[in-house]
Each structure stands twice: as C-alpha cells, then as structure tokens.
C-alpha positions in Angstrom: 6.3 40.6 -28.3 9.2 43.3 -27.1 7.9 43.5 -23.7 8.4 39.6 -23.5 11.9 39.6 -24.9 12.7 42.8 -22.5 11.1 40.9 -19.5 13.0 37.5 -20.2 16.3 39.1 -20.7 15.8 41.0 -17.2 15.0 37.6 -15.5 18.1 36.2 -17.0 20.4 38.8 -15.6 18.6 39.3 -12.3 19.3 35.4 -11.8 22.3 35.1 -13.7 20.6 31.9 -15.4 23.4 31.9 -18.4 27.3 32.6 -18.5 29.0 33.5 -21.6 29.5 30.9 -24.2 27.3 28.2 -22.4 25.8 25.2 -24.0 22.0 25.2 -23.3 19.4 22.7 -23.9 16.1 23.9 -24.5 13.3 21.9 -23.3 10.7 22.0 -26.0 7.3 19.7 -25.8 5.7 21.3 -28.5 3.4 23.3 -26.5 2.8 27.0 -26.4 5.3 27.8 -23.3 8.3 25.6 -24.5 8.2 27.3 -28.5 7.9 30.6 -26.9 11.2 29.9 -25.1 12.7 28.7 -27.8 12.1 31.4 -30.0 13.1 34.1 -27.1 16.2 32.5 -26.5 17.1 32.3 -30.1 16.7 36.0 -30.1 18.6 36.5 -27.0 21.3 34.2 -27.5 24.0 36.1 -29.2 23.9 38.5 -26.0 25.7 35.6 -24.2 26.9 33.8 -27.3 24.8 31.0 -26.1 24.9 27.6 -28.1 21.5 26.1 -28.1 19.9 22.5 -28.5 16.7 21.3 -28.5 15.6 18.3 -26.1 12.3 16.5 -26.2 11.1 13.5 -24.3 8.4 11.5 -25.8 6.3 10.0 -22.7 4.5 7.3 -25.0 1.1 8.2 -23.5 -1.0 9.7 -26.2 0.0 7.1 -29.2 0.4 8.9 -32.4 -0.5 12.3 -30.7 3.1 12.0 -29.1 4.6 11.0 -32.0 3.4 14.0 -34.1 4.8 16.1 -31.2 8.3 14.6 -31.2 8.3 15.1 -35.1 6.9 18.8 -34.8 9.7 19.6 -32.5 12.2 17.8 -34.7 11.1 19.8 -37.8 11.3 22.9 -35.6 14.7 22.4 -34.8 15.8 21.7 -38.3 14.2 25.1 -39.3 16.2 26.7 -36.6 19.6 24.9 -37.6 19.6 23.2 -34.2 21.0 20.2 -32.9 18.0 17.7 -31.7 17.7 15.3 -28.9 15.0 12.6 -28.6 14.4 10.2 -26.0 11.5 8.2 -25.7 10.0 6.8 -22.2 7.2 4.5 -21.5 6.0 6.4 -18.2 3.3 4.4 -17.4 5.8 1.5 -17.0 7.6 3.3 -14.8 5.3 4.8 -12.6 6.0 2.6 -9.3 4.7 4.4 -6.4 4.3 7.8 -8.3 1.1 8.6 -10.0 1.3 9.4 -13.9 1.5 13.5 -13.5 4.5 12.6 -11.2 6.2 9.8 -13.1 6.4 12.0 -16.4 7.8 14.7 -14.2 10.6 12.3 -12.8 11.3 11.2 -16.2 11.6 14.7 -17.9 13.9 15.6 -14.9 16.0 12.6 -15.3 16.4 13.4 -19.1 17.4 16.9 -18.6 19.9 15.8 -15.7 21.5 13.3 -17.5 22.8 16.0 -19.9 23.9 18.1 -17.5 25.9 15.4 -15.2 27.7 14.3 -18.4 29.1 17.5 -19.0 27.0 17.5 -22.6 25.5 20.8 -21.4 26.0 23.9 -19.2 22.5 24.7 -18.9 18.8 23.4 -19.1 15.9 25.7 -19.8 12.7 24.9 -19.4 9.5 26.7 -20.2 7.6 27.7 -17.1 5.8 30.6 -16.6 4.4 32.9 -14.1 1.2 31.1 -14.5 2.6 27.9 -13.7 4.2 29.4 -10.7 1.0 30.6 -9.3 -0.8 27.2 -9.8 2.5 25.2 -8.1 1.8 27.8 -4.9 -1.6 27.4 -4.8 -1.5 23.4 -5.4 1.1 23.4 -2.3 -1.1 25.5 -0.3 -3.9 23.2 -0.7 -1.6 20.4 0.6 -0.7 22.2 3.4 2.8 22.7 2.3 5.0 25.5 4.5 7.2 28.0 3.2 9.7 25.6 1.6 6.9 24.3 -0.7 5.0 27.6 -1.4 8.5 28.8 -2.7 7.1 27.1 -5.5 9.5 26.7 -8.8 12.9 28.1 -8.6 14.4 30.3 -11.3 17.6 28.5 -11.3 18.3 25.2 -9.5 21.7 24.0 -7.7 21.7 21.3 -10.9 21.6 23.6 -13.7 18.1 23.7 -14.5 16.8 27.5 -15.5 13.7 29.2 -16.2 13.7 32.3 -18.3 9.8 32.8 -18.6 9.1 32.6 -14.7 8.1 36.2 -14.9 6.0 36.1 -18.2 2.2 34.8 -17.8 0.6 32.4 -20.0 -1.6 34.7 -21.8 1.5 36.8 -22.7 3.1 33.8 -24.1 0.0 33.2 -26.5 0.1 36.8 -27.5 3.7 36.6 -28.5 3.5 33.5 -30.6 0.4 35.0 -32.3 2.3 38.2 -33.0 5.2 36.4 -34.3 2.9 33.8 -36.2 4.4 30.8 -34.6 2.3 27.6 -34.7 2.6 25.3 -31.3 1.1 21.9 -30.5 -1.8 21.5 -28.0 -1.6 18.4 -25.7 -5.2 17.4 -25.3 -4.2 15.6 -21.4 -4.2 19.5 -20.3 -7.5 19.7 -20.5 -8.4 16.3 -18.6 -10.1 17.1 -15.3 -8.8 13.9 -13.9 -5.5 15.6 -13.0 -5.1 17.9 -10.1 -3.2 20.7 -11.3 -5.4 20.9 -14.6 -8.8 21.1 -12.0 -6.6 24.0 -10.7 -5.8 25.5 -13.7 -9.2 25.3 -15.5 -11.6 25.4 -12.5 -10.2 26.5 -9.4 -8.0 29.3 -10.2 -10.2 31.0 -12.5 -13.2 30.9 -10.1 -11.0 32.4 -7.1 -9.5 35.4 -10.0 -13.5 36.3 -10.6 -14.8 36.2 -7.3 -11.9 37.2 -4.8 -8.9 38.8 -6.5 -8.6 39.8 -9.8 -4.7 39.6 -9.5 -4.6 36.6 -7.9 -1.9 34.9 -10.1 0.3 37.6 -9.4 -0.3 37.4 -6.1 0.4 33.9 -5.8 3.7 34.3 -7.7 5.0 37.1 -5.7 4.1 34.7 -2.5 6.5 32.2 -4.2 9.2 34.7 -4.3 8.9 35.8 -1.2 9.0 32.2 0.3 12.1 31.9 -1.8 13.8 34.6 -0.5 12.9 33.4 3.1 14.2 30.0 2.3 17.5 31.2 1.0 17.8 33.2 4.1 17.2 30.1 6.2 19.3 27.7 4.2 22.3 29.6 4.9 21.2 29.7 8.8 20.5 26.0 8.9 23.8 25.1 7.1 25.4 26.6 10.2 23.4 25.0 12.2 23.8 21.7 10.4 27.3 22.1 10.9 27.4 21.7 14.7 24.2 20.2 15.5 24.1 17.1 13.0 26.4 14.6 13.0 26.9 11.5 10.7 27.1 7.6 12.3 27.5 5.3 9.7 24.7 5.6 7.3 22.7 7.3 9.8 22.2 11.1 10.9 21.9 11.8 14.8 20.9 14.7 16.4 20.7 15.8 20.4 17.2 16.2 21.3 18.4 18.7 24.2 19.8 21.1 21.5 16.4 20.6 19.2 13.9 21.4 21.6 16.1 24.6 22.9 15.9 26.0 19.3 13.3 28.3 18.3 10.7 26.4 16.5 11.3 27.7 13.3 14.7 26.9 12.9 14.5 23.5 14.6 11.7 22.6 12.0 13.9 23.3 9.1 16.9 21.5 11.1 15.0 18.3 11.4 13.9 18.2 7.5 17.4 19.0 6.6 18.1 15.9 8.6 15.6 13.9 7.1 17.0 15.0 3.8 20.6 13.9 4.7 19.3 10.4 5.8 17.0 9.7 2.9 18.3 11.9 0.2 15.2 13.7 -0.4 11.9 15.2 1.2 9.5 13.3 -1.1 6.4 12.6 0.8 7.4 14.3 4.4 5.1 16.7 5.7 4.2 18.8 8.6 3.0 15.9 10.9 6.0 14.1 10.6 8.3 16.7 11.6 5.9 17.7 14.3 6.6 13.8 15.4 10.3 14.5 15.9 9.7 17.7 17.5 7.4 16.0 19.9 10.0 13.2 20.5 12.9 15.8 20.9 10.9 17.7 23.8 10.0 14.7 25.7 12.0 14.8 29.4 13.8 11.6 28.1 14.1 7.9 28.0 13.4 6.2 24.3 10.9 6.3 21.7 10.1 6.7 18.0 8.5 8.4 15.0 7.0 7.6 11.6 8.6 9.3 8.8 8.3 7.8 5.4 11.4 5.6 4.5 13.0 6.2 7.7 13.7 4.6 11.3 13.7 7.5 13.9 14.5 6.6 17.1 15.3 8.3 20.4 17.9 6.8 22.9 18.5 9.0 25.8 19.4 12.6 24.2 20.2 11.2 21.1 17.8 11.3 18.2 18.6 8.8 15.3 17.3 8.7 11.5 18.3 6.1 9.4 16.9 4.4 6.1 14.2 1.8 7.0 16.1 -0.7 4.6 19.4 0.1 6.2 21.4 -2.8 8.0 20.7 -2.3 11.8 23.7 -4.2 12.7 24.5 -7.8 13.5 27.0 -9.2 15.7 30.8 -9.9 14.9 33.6 -12.0 16.8 37.2 -13.2 15.5 40.4 -14.1 17.3 43.1 -11.5 18.4 46.6 -11.8 17.9 48.9 -10.0 20.3 50.4 -7.5 19.8 48.2 -6.0 17.3 45.5 -3.2 16.4 42.0 -4.0 15.2 39.2 -2.1 13.8 36.0 -2.3 15.6 33.4 -3.2 13.2 30.4 -0.7 12.4 32.1 2.1 14.7 35.1 4.6 13.9 37.0 3.0 16.6 40.4 0.6 17.0 41.3 -1.6 19.4 44.9 -1.9 20.2 46.7 -4.6 22.0 50.3 -3.9 23.4 52.5 -6.4 25.6 54.3 -4.8 28.6 56.8 -6.5 30.9 55.9 -6.3 34.5 59.4 -6.0 36.3 59.7 -2.4 37.4 56.5 -1.3 36.1 54.0 -2.3 38.5 53.0 1.2 39.3 52.3 2.0 35.9 50.0 -0.9 35.1 46.7 0.1 36.8 44.2 -1.6 34.4 46.5 -3.6 32.7 45.5 -7.3 32.4 47.6 -10.3 33.3 49.4 -12.1 30.2 50.4 -15.5 30.0 51.7 -16.6 26.1 50.4 -20.3 26.3 47.0 -19.1 27.5 43.7 -19.3 26.0 42.8 -16.9 22.8 41.7 -13.6 23.0 38.6 -13.0 21.1 37.1 -9.6 20.0 33.4 -9.6 20.2 30.4 -7.4 19.9 28.2 -6.9 23.0 25.2 -9.5 23.7 22.4 -8.9 25.9 23.0 -10.6 29.3 27.1 -10.0 29.2 28.4 -9.3 32.8 31.5 -8.6 34.3 33.2 -7.4 37.4 34.6 -4.0 36.1 37.2 -2.6 37.9 36.1 -0.1 40.8 33.0 -2.6 41.3 32.5 -5.0 44.0 30.5 -7.7 42.1 29.4 -8.4 38.6 27.7 -6.1 37.0 25.5 -6.1 33.6 27.0 -4.3 30.8 23.4 -3.1 30.0 23.6 -1.2 33.5 26.7 0.3 32.4 25.6 1.4 28.9 22.5 3.0 30.9 24.7 4.9 33.4 26.9 6.2 30.9 23.8 7.2 28.4 25.1 4.9 25.6 22.3 4.9 23.0 20.4 1.6 21.8 21.8 1.5 18.2 25.4 1.9 19.5 25.6 -0.9 22.2 24.9 -3.6 19.2 28.6 -2.8 17.8 30.3 -2.4 21.3 33.7 -4.1 21.5 34.2 -6.8 24.2 37.3 -8.7 24.5 36.9 -12.5 26.1 39.4 -15.2 27.1 37.4 -18.5 26.7 33.7 -17.4 28.0 35.1 -14.7 30.3 35.0 -11.1 29.4 38.3 -9.6 30.5 37.8 -6.3 28.7 34.7 -4.0 27.4 35.1 -0.9 25.4 34.9 2.5 27.5 34.5 0.7 31.0 37.9 -1.1 31.1 39.6 -4.2 32.1 37.8 -7.1 34.5 38.8 -6.7 38.0 39.5 -10.5 38.1 41.8 -10.3 35.6 44.1 -7.9 36.2 48.1 -7.7 36.4 49.6 -8.0 39.7 53.0 -8.1 41.3 53.1 -12.2 40.3 52.8 -11.4 36.5 55.4 -11.8 34.2 53.9 -10.2 31.5 50.9 -7.4 31.2 48.6 -6.8 28.4 47.4 -3.1 28.0 44.4 -2.8 25.7 43.9 0.8 24.1 41.1 2.6 22.5 41.7 4.8 19.2 38.8 6.9 18.7 35.9 7.8 21.6 33.8 5.1 23.1 31.3 6.2 26.2 32.7 9.9 26.4 31.5 10.5 22.9 28.0 9.8 23.9 27.3 11.4 27.1 24.9 13.9 27.2 
C-alpha cells in the first residue's frame, strides 16, 4: 500500500501535476482504478492543500447497472465529505461516426474539460494506469501509428488532465484496494470481447507476455515514455519550423512544396501533420498514408495536383500546397461600383485597392501607369477575375489572357478566384499585380489621371 502511495507521490512531483491549493476533480467511475485514485489522492491531498471534487458520468449504456454505479460513487463521495457532480449522457444517441467506445471516450472528455474551460476546476485527475498505457501502445502499434501515436497516454495534457496512477500496474491497484478493504464496482462490459481493447487486454497481451516477454507491460509502457520524450523534442522543433514554413491564408494553411521536399523526412512528416492539425483542428483518422500523399505531392517537380486527407481538400499549385477544410467555402465572385477617390478592401484577400485623382499639368513625367480620367465617364467597378479575361497590359503589344499572366507570375489556383480587376463598362482598365491597361493610360491630352494603388502584396507574395 505504501509503495503505491510513494510511487504516485513521485509521479505527481516528476510531472508537476499539481500546484498548491488547486481545485482537483477526480474522475470516478466506480471501478477499481478510479476508486484507488480517489483514495490515494485523499491521502496525498494535504501535501499540496488540494481541494478534491468527485466527477461521475453515467453513459446510460447498462441500464440499472449504470444507475447503481452512479449511486455507488455518490455514496463514496459523501462518505469522504466530498462534493459530487453527476452527469448523464445517452452515448448511443451521440455516436455519429464513432464506435461506442470512441463515443463514450469523447463524452467523458467533454464532461471533464467543461469543468476546466469554465474555471470551476484547475485539474481533473483520471485513473489510467501503466497497464492502460501498455494496452494503448500495443493497440496503436497494431493500427500502424508512428511515434506520436506510440506516445500513448500522456501523464499531463495541456488542457489540465492528469494521470497520477500512470506508473502503477493494475495488479498493484487491486492489491492496494484489498489491503485497504475498499469495495469497487465491476463493469461487465470490460469482459466483452467485441471491443478491440478488451481482446488486447484479455487475450493478446496475456499471450504475448506468456510466450514472448514476461515484462511486456513494462516494456510497452517504457516505449510510451520514450515516444513522449521524442515528441516533446519534436514539438519544440516543429514549433520553430511552423513559424517560418507554414502560413495562413483565410481559413486555409499553406506550405511551400520546395521547403517540405528539402527537409529531412522526419521533420517534413511532422510539419505536415502540424499543418493538417491547424487546418482541420485535429488529427483524427489521419494516418501514415495520408501524410505520405502530401510528401509525394511536395516532391513532384511542379505543376498541380491533390491529395486525399479526411475532412480536407489538399491542392498543390506551382510551389504552394494548400490545406483547407472540405466544407470551407471555395470563394465566389464579387462585383461592386467604385467611387473616386476611395479605398476598398478586396474580398477574400488581405489587400486593399486605393484610387487617387491627380492633375496632369506639369506631372506627365511622374504619371507612368496612371489611367486617363474624365469625371463624366462610365462608372468604375471592382470585380473578381473571370476565366477568359484579357487585356493589353503595359509593355504588351497585344491583349493577353490574365490566365497566362497568372501562370507567368506563378499565382496559385485558389488565389486567382479573388484576384481584383477594375473595369470601365466591359473593358478591363487595371488588373492587380499587372498594372493598368495600355489602352487607357493618361497622356499629354489628359486633364486628370487616376492612380490605382495596392495596399498589401499580390503577385510578388506568391512567386516561388
């Protein structure tokens, strides 16, 4: 018993799980691990002056047994003089695309994080043990996870979830409870072999331990620790790379293909995962194959292409790779009238177009690129580029399609749909990044000139 208490105390100190006088919610299901956790924290709480609260989520999956679990935990909290919070969730109704295990896990996580987000608690302690860690590492290895997945269960999460029993085996938990004479509830679903984790716990892991490595649980848990240390190192490295190599454009995330292809594969893969996480919000369902598709896309010599990642549209155009949520709007055309002078933001871009009037007298030498202006002329309009748009840009002998100019300037496909064009009637008199129409320039006979400026970057910002 004292061995468990001392090991948990050391674990708490090693990972800095608690600060003095924190409010700590203890997740208690009624099972052996959570009852042990509560008892251990009751014993250790005075060392940090912790204020404990008991949290219980009824998944409503086992009828009367679920209700009895909740009552057991309520009475346990009352016997210890602790505040008790109960929530009931119909997990079957919230399954959506998840299986039952995943839905239950998501429901618990949301329940616990709610207390942390609302500031009602500073930490929530969960009863995961070293045995859980071993099962998780093995399960993820069998699914083909990389080191991020093999890191398994983290002792402390950024949100404030902590796992004080993470270095205690399940067998030690049972010994502790027996020595203390403490009862607990058995969940019959833990024996259900239809759940993958139960097959690992009751069949695969015991067989491997018996036939291959008698210390397999400890070995797997150590693998998790080593993977966590690797991930902590890489998180720092990728944080630095992220700042210089990833950029946000609207709701999407962009990376240069040339930069990804020149990085060591270990760094490039992690940077891609970070880009996916930024674009989508999480990495659920993302595996090695998805990351490899983007790696191959980055290594291509050029041109356009795409990759399949759950929940994302991944597109390459020239040297840029764009990751955007599948449901995100891809942009639509815009068109509105302009008043002169004026300054107008360009929809979908971090750019403004400015219009300034100039008197031509004694300024002809400074008016290169300015447009002829007559106050009573046709109304000007700012609109987005349309396929087929063409005009005679300055320096060109004849009209040229804007698509060709985009290709020469290496403007990505997704940027073009927002590209600003100014028209007078049906004629294009100015195009962002490419300047005024040579057919509408101010000259010696002009009384007034219109100068179009851009606040922000357009073409130069996308060149490879």
